[in-house]
C-alpha positions as CSV (number, residue, x, y, z in Angstrom):
1,X,0.0,0.1,0.0
2,X,1.4,3.5,-0.7
3,X,1.3,6.6,1.3
4,X,-1.7,8.1,-0.7
5,X,-3.7,5.0,-0.5
6,X,-6.4,4.6,2.1
7,X,-6.6,1.3,4.2
8,X,-10.5,1.5,3.8
9,X,-10.3,2.0,-0.1
10,X,-10.0,-1.8,-0.7
11,X,-12.6,-2.7,2.0
12,X,-15.5,-4.8,0.3
13,X,-19.0,-3.1,0.9
14,X,-21.2,-4.8,3.5
15,X,-24.4,-6.4,2.3
16,X,-27.4,-4.9,4.0
17,X,-29.7,-7.4,5.8
18,X,-32.9,-8.0,4.6
19,X,-34.5,-7.1,7.9
20,X,-33.8,-3.5,7.7
21,X,-35.1,-1.9,11.2
22,X,-35.5,1.5,9.3
23,X,-37.7,0.1,6.6
24,X,-41.3,1.1,6.8
25,X,-43.7,-1.9,8.2
26,X,-47.4,-2.0,8.5
27,X,-48.3,-1.2,12.0
28,X,-51.2,-3.7,11.8
29,X,-53.6,-1.1,13.7
30,X,-57.5,-1.9,12.9
31,X,-59.6,0.8,11.5
32,X,-63.1,0.1,12.3
33,X,-65.7,2.1,10.3
34,X,-67.7,4.6,12.0
35,X,-70.5,4.8,9.4
36,X,-69.8,8.4,8.8
37,X,-68.0,8.8,5.4
38,X,-66.0,11.9,6.1
39,X,-64.5,10.5,9.5
40,X,-64.2,7.1,7.8
41,X,-61.8,8.6,5.0
42,X,-59.8,10.3,7.4
43,X,-59.0,7.2,9.3
44,X,-58.2,5.2,6.3
45,X,-55.7,7.9,5.5
46,X,-53.8,6.8,8.7
47,X,-53.0,3.6,6.7
48,X,-50.8,5.7,4.6
49,X,-48.4,5.8,7.5
50,X,-47.9,2.1,7.1
51,X,-45.8,2.7,3.9
52,X,-43.7,5.8,5.2
53,X,-40.4,6.0,7.2
54,X,-41.2,7.1,10.8
55,X,-40.5,10.9,10.0
56,X,-43.1,10.8,7.5
57,X,-45.6,9.8,10.1
58,X,-46.1,13.1,11.7
59,X,-47.4,14.7,8.3
60,X,-50.3,11.9,8.1
61,X,-51.1,12.1,11.8
62,X,-51.4,16.0,11.5
63,X,-53.5,15.8,8.3
64,X,-55.8,13.2,9.8
65,X,-56.3,15.0,13.2
66,X,-56.9,18.5,11.0
67,X,-59.4,16.5,9.1
68,X,-61.3,14.9,12.1
69,X,-61.3,18.3,13.9
70,X,-62.7,20.0,10.8
71,X,-65.6,17.3,10.7
72,X,-66.4,17.7,14.4
73,X,-66.7,21.6,13.9
74,X,-68.8,21.1,10.9
75,X,-71.2,18.9,13.3
76,X,-71.4,21.7,15.6
77,X,-72.0,24.5,12.9
78,X,-75.2,22.6,11.6
79,X,-78.3,23.9,12.6
80,X,-80.2,21.8,15.0
81,X,-84.0,20.8,14.9
82,X,-86.4,23.8,15.3
83,X,-87.2,24.9,19.0
84,X,-90.6,23.7,20.0
85,X,-93.0,26.4,20.7
86,X,-94.1,27.1,24.2
87,X,-96.8,24.6,25.6
88,X,-99.3,27.7,26.4
89,X,-99.9,30.9,24.4
90,X,-99.6,34.2,26.1
91,X,-102.4,34.8,28.7
92,X,-104.1,38.4,29.1
C-alpha cells in the first residue's frame, strides 16, 4: 500500500440485511368504520403511514387530526332541530 492509498479503499461493501429496522412496516392497527363517510376517509388515511418511514408519520397524523377536527366543527355548525313552541300561548 502506498502513502496516498487509504486502508479503507479496498474494503468490500457490506451487504445490507434483509430485515432492515429502518424500513417502513405496517403497524397492523385495525381501523373500524364509523358509518360517517368523512370520518372513515380520514381514518383510512392513517394507513398511509404504514408505507412511510417514521419521519413521514407526523405529516399523516397532523393531516388526519386536522380533518377529524374539521368534521367535528362542521357538526357543531349545523343548525339543530327547530325549537318547539311554548306549551301555552300568552295570557291576558
